[in-house]
N, C-alpha and C positions, 0 to 999 in steps of 0.2 A: 654471459649477461652483457647487456648494453645499457648505458645511461643516455638520457636525453635531457638536455638543458635548453629551455625555451626562454628567450629574453622577453621580459615583461615591460621593461623600460630600456632605453639606450644603454649598452654595455661596452665598456672598453677593458679588455684584459691585454695589457700591453707587454712588450718585452724591453722597455726602457728607451726605445728609439723615438725620435721626433723628426719631423720634416722642418727644416729651417726655411726662412723666407726666400732663400736663394735656391732651394731644391724644387720649387714649384711656382707656377703662375696661376692666378685666378682669371678665368675666362668663361663666359657663358654659364655663370653660376656653378662652375665646377672647379675643384682643385686639381690642376693638371700637373702631375708629378713628372718632372723632366727626366728623360733617359740621358743622363749626363755623359756616359761613355759613348753612346751613339753620337751625341753632339760633338764631343771632342774629336772623334774620328772624322766627322764631316768638316769641322773647321780646320783640322790639321792639313787639309788639302789646299787651303788657301791662306790669305793674310789676316783673317779675322780672329784667329785663335787667341793672339796676344791681347787684342781688345776685349775679348769675352773673359779671359782670365783676369784681366785688370778690373773689369766690372764686378766679377765674382768676389774679388779681394776687397774692393772698396765699398760696394753697394750693400745697403741694409736689405733690399729686396730688388729683384730684377726689373729693369724699366721695360714695361710692356710695349711702349712705342718703338724701342729698338730691337727687342728680342721676342715680341709677341708671336712671331711665326713658329718659334720652337714650341710654344704651348699648343699650337694648332697641329703641328706635324711631328713632334718628337716627344710626345707625352708617353711615358711608360704606363701610367694609370691615370684615369679620370674619375675622381671621387666627387659626386654631386653634393652640394650643400643641402642641408635638411629643408631650407626654405630660401627663396630668392633674396629675402631681406638679409641673410647672413652675409652676402657679398658686400652689401652696403656697410654693415658694421665692420667687416674686415678692412674695407678701405679706410675707415676712420680710426682704426686701432693703432696703438703704438707698436713699434717693431718687436719689442720684447714679448708682446702678447700674441705674435703670429707664428710661434713654434707649435706645430700640431702633433700631439702624441698620436702614435699609430697603433693599430691592432696587431697582436702577435701574428707573425707570418713566416712560413718556411718555404722551401723550394716548391712545394705543391700548392701553396696558397695560404690564406688566413685560417687560423684554428684557435680553439680555446685550450690554453695550457692546463694541464691536470692540477698544477699547483694552485690555480685560482679556485678551484672547487675543494681540493683537499684542505687548503688553508681556511677557507670559510667554514668548513665542517669542523675543523679543529678549534676555531674560535668559538663556535657554538657549543661544542662539547666542554670547553673550558668554562664558559658561562653556566653551563649546566652543573658542573662539579664545584665551582669555586665557592668558598665560604669567606668569612671575614678575617680568618687567621693569617692569610698572606700579608695583610697590611702591616702587622707588627713585624714580620720578618723583613719586609721590604724597607720599612722605616729605619730599622736598625742597620741594614746594609747601606742605605743611603748616608747615614751618619758616619760610616766608616771613612778612613782616609782615602781609600781608592775604590769607590763603588763601581762595579762592573757587571754587565750581563744581568740586569735585574729582571728583565722580562723572561729570559731563559730560566732563571732560578725559580720564578713563580710558576712557570709552566711545568717544571720538573716536580715541584711540590704537589700540583693539583692533578696533573695527567700521568706523571711517571716519566722517567727518563729511559732513553735507549729502547731496549726490548720490551719494557713494560708499558709502552705507549699503546692505549687501546685502539688508536687509529691504525695500527698495524693490521687490524682485521681487514681493512679495505685497501684494495689496489685500484687505482684509477689511471687510465691512459690519457694522453692528449687526445682531443677530439679529432675526427676526420676534418679535412679541409671543407670550407664552404665557398660558395660563389662570391666573388668580390662585389657583385651587384647588391649583396645584403648590407653593404656598409654605406654610411653617409657622414659628412662632416657636420657636427652639431655645434651650436653655440651654447655655452654655459657662463653663468656668472655666479659670484658668491654673495649670498645675502647674509647680512650681519646685524645683530641686535645691538642697540645702545640704550643706556639707562635714561629715563626721562622722569624727573622728580624722584620721590622716594620709592614708589612701587610700580611706576609705569615703564613701559619699554616702547621704543620705536625702532624701526629697522631701515636700513639702507643697503646700498650696493657698493661692495669694496672696490676702491680705485687703486690704480698703480701709479707711483710706488707706494702711496699712502693716502689716507683719507677715505671718506664714505659719501657717496652720492645719495641724494634724496630718493626715497622709496618710489616716488611718482616718476623718476627719471632713470630707469634702468639703463638707457642707452648711454649714460655718463659713467656707469660702472665699468671696470676692467673686464673685457671679454676673454674667454678661453675657447679656442677651437680644438676639437678632438674628433678623430675618426672612430666611430662607434657602430656596433652592430644594431640595426634597427629593431624595434619591438616586433616579435614574431619570428625572428631568426632562431633556427634550431641547430644546436650542436650535438653531435652523437659520438660516443666512443666506448671503449671496453671498460667494464666494471667487473671485478672479481673479489671473492672473499675467502680468507684463510679460515675455513670452518673448523680446523683442528684447534684454533686458539680458544674456541668456546667450550672445550672439554673441561669438566670440573677439576681434574688434576692439573691441567695447564694453568687455569685461572688461579688455583691455589699457589702455584709456584710464582706466578706473575703478581700475586697479591691484589687481584682486581676485586673490589667489593661488590660490583654489579656486573652482570654479563653484558659485554658490548655486542651490539647487533646493529644491522641496518635500520631496523625500526626504532631503536633507541637513539641512534644518531639523527635520524630524521625528525623525531619528536623533539630532541634537544634543539635542532635547527629551527624548527617552527616556533618553539618557545622563545628562542633568541630573537628571531625575526619579528615576532609579535612585540617584544620589548623595544626593539630598535624603532619599529614603525610607530609605536605609540609615543616615543620621544620625538620623532620627527613631526608627528601630528600636533603635539603641543607647540612645537616651534612654528608650525603653519598657522595655528590659532593666534599666536602672538604677533605674527607678521601680517596676518590678514590676507595672505595669498590664497584666494579661493580655489584656483585651479590646482594648486599644489595640494591643498587640503583634500579636494575631491580625488586626486590621484592616489594619495595615501589611503583614503577610504576604500578605493577599489582594490588596492593591494591587500589590505586587511580582510576585505570580503573574500578575495581569492584565497588567502591563507586559511580562512575558516573553512572554505569549501574543500581545500586540500586535506586539512586535518580530519574533517568528517569522513572523507573517502579513503583516508590512510594511503594516499596515492603518491606521496613524495614530500618535498619540503621547498619552501621559499628561502632563497639565500641572497644576501648582498655580496657581490663579487667584483673584483677588479678594481679599477681606478674611479675616484670621485666619491666614494662612500663616506669619506671623512673619518673623524675620530671614532664614531660609534661603531663603524664597520671593522675596527682594528683592535678593539679591546673587549675582554670578556666580562668587564664589570660596568654595568649600565646605570647604576645608582649614583649618578654624578653629583647629587645633592648631599651625599654622605660626607660628614665633616672629615672623617679620617682619610677618605679618598681625596678630598680637596687639600688636605694638609700634605698628603704625599705628593700631589702635583706641585704644590708650592716648593717642596724640598728638591724636586728635580730641576727647578728653575727653567724648565722648557716653556712655561707660561708666566714668566715674570715672578710676581709674588703670589701667583695662584688666582683662581677665580674669586671675584668679590662675593662675600656672603650674600645669599639671596638672588644672585644674578644667575640666570640660566647658563649652563655649560654643557657642551660646546655652544658658543654664541653664533657660529657660522654654519651655513649649509651651501653646498654647491648645487646649483639648480639648472636643469636643462630647459632651454627655451625651445618651444615648438611654435612654428609659425609667428616668430617674433615676440612671443609672450612667455613669461615663467610658467612652467607646466608640470614638471615631475622631477623625481629624484633619479640619479643615474645608478646603474649597476644591479638592478633586481631581476631575477629570474627564477624559474621553476625547475627544479631537479627531480627527475623521475628515473627509476631503474626497472627494466623488463627482464624477467627471468628467462 
């Protein structure tokens, strides 16, 4: 069997690597990734190597006036910006915002890691199986002297540990490599809600290192640039299932209360995706970002079509999905959940009562305007 993952919005499934501002130059609306080994071999033949190494050591980004020829002649890769306006925003950005996360790539080229898909399916199955009971366990563990591995303990209670994990049924390979031409460098910014009065909200664009720009001035918000697969990009790989795990006697030994299957996993993923998208839709309503709202409605319509045809599932994968794409509990207004967040101290004293949580979303800009959410795609399996 083979799976097919089609990007519906820009997707980044990275491997932790980033391009620093001295690894590339921007020229002709492209990010030109320098082939540094080739440049070193060239400069070693003459007196310019020490000067180049000195500039690499001191500079925040390479001076195009002095070294622009390298961008023209010694680029290992040339990644286009999504829109020419991205280059203008890049020129005005602070240096700390110019580190570009890159898509996972191997010797054969860029590919979609299997962990991106398996992790998203696991989160969706956790969402499907979770009840309110884990909160009492987690609260007691947090109050202990040395709380540790809280997420893992919650997963073990809900999904089972080791050999009893239902996701054992599915084996997914990394995808086959795709053409580098499928990737672009996109501009993203973080939209953030702020309270106005007792019951009102306004939004702005997060700045670096702190502060929030006015909603009408997104260009003053801190930009993020990322190499992402363009919508319509297709990743394909191997999909297999351990059918022996569905035998009644095996299920009894593993204590599975319901039979795991591809159909069950996909339905759980669609339920999870609907809940996530509805939360994003409420955020879009609060912010008044019409293009974002329309983009979410298109994803919801596609989700309904997929569910009616029983042809696959929508999933948020990779980088940029934020808090909601990483947790299996989406009722963020639940008082016990908010109390738990306050105990972790990851969010200060926790979300304020009545205030939406999470209060931020990472937004992809298309043609210079806030347009869509990153990381959404359609997963299908062909027998």
